[in-house]
C-alpha positions as CSV (number, residue, x, y, z in Angstrom):
1,M,9.6,-28.0,-21.8
2,K,5.9,-27.7,-22.1
3,K,4.7,-24.4,-23.7
4,R,1.9,-22.7,-21.9
5,K,-0.9,-21.0,-23.8
6,L,-1.4,-17.4,-22.6
7,T,-4.9,-16.5,-21.6
8,K,-6.4,-13.1,-22.5
9,I,-6.3,-12.1,-18.9
10,H,-2.5,-12.7,-18.8
11,I,-2.1,-10.8,-22.1
12,E,-4.2,-7.9,-20.8
13,R,-2.3,-7.9,-17.5
14,A,1.0,-7.6,-19.4
15,R,-0.4,-4.9,-21.6
16,Y,-1.5,-2.8,-18.6
17,G,1.7,-3.6,-16.8
18,L,0.0,-5.3,-13.8
19,T,1.3,-8.2,-11.7
20,Q,-1.1,-10.9,-10.6
21,A,-1.0,-9.3,-7.1
22,E,-1.8,-5.9,-8.4
23,L,-4.8,-7.2,-10.4
24,A,-6.0,-9.1,-7.4
25,K,-5.8,-6.0,-5.2
26,K,-7.8,-4.0,-7.7
27,I,-10.7,-6.5,-7.7
28,N,-10.4,-7.5,-4.0
29,T,-9.3,-11.1,-4.4
30,S,-6.1,-13.1,-3.9
31,R,-3.1,-13.5,-6.2
32,Q,-3.7,-17.3,-6.0
33,T,-7.2,-16.8,-7.5
34,I,-5.8,-14.8,-10.4
35,H,-3.2,-17.5,-10.9
36,S,-5.7,-20.3,-10.9
37,I,-8.0,-18.5,-13.4
38,E,-5.1,-17.7,-15.7
39,T,-3.8,-21.4,-15.6
40,G,-7.3,-22.9,-16.2
41,K,-7.4,-24.6,-12.8
42,N,-10.5,-22.7,-11.9
43,T,-13.0,-20.4,-13.6
44,A,-13.9,-16.9,-12.5
45,S,-17.3,-16.3,-10.9
46,C,-19.6,-14.0,-12.7
47,L,-18.7,-11.1,-10.3
48,L,-14.9,-11.6,-10.7
49,A,-15.3,-11.8,-14.5
50,L,-17.1,-8.5,-14.5
51,K,-14.6,-6.9,-12.2
52,I,-11.6,-8.1,-14.4
53,A,-13.3,-6.9,-17.5
54,K,-13.9,-3.5,-15.9
55,V,-10.2,-3.1,-15.0
56,F,-9.2,-3.9,-18.6
57,N,-12.1,-1.9,-20.2
58,C,-13.3,-4.8,-22.3
59,S,-16.1,-7.3,-22.4
60,V,-16.3,-10.4,-20.3
61,E,-16.9,-12.3,-23.6
62,Y,-13.5,-11.1,-24.9
63,L,-11.7,-12.2,-21.9
64,F,-13.2,-15.6,-21.5
65,T,-13.8,-16.7,-25.1
66,K,-11.0,-19.1,-26.3
67,N,-9.3,-18.7,-29.5
68,N,-9.0,-21.8,-31.6
């Protein structure tokens, strides 16, 4: 089984106890959009990145900088 690397958005969602649907509702987007950002299929627009960072009270840089 392939192990998936968790994104910081996924980690923060879990920390805040939010589902993808709940986060999507907070930032006025779809659950599918959150899923595609978390899985790396798409990148967040600047506006969505700012909204997500605001929900989690952190910087955009923190959420979208990859750990090596």
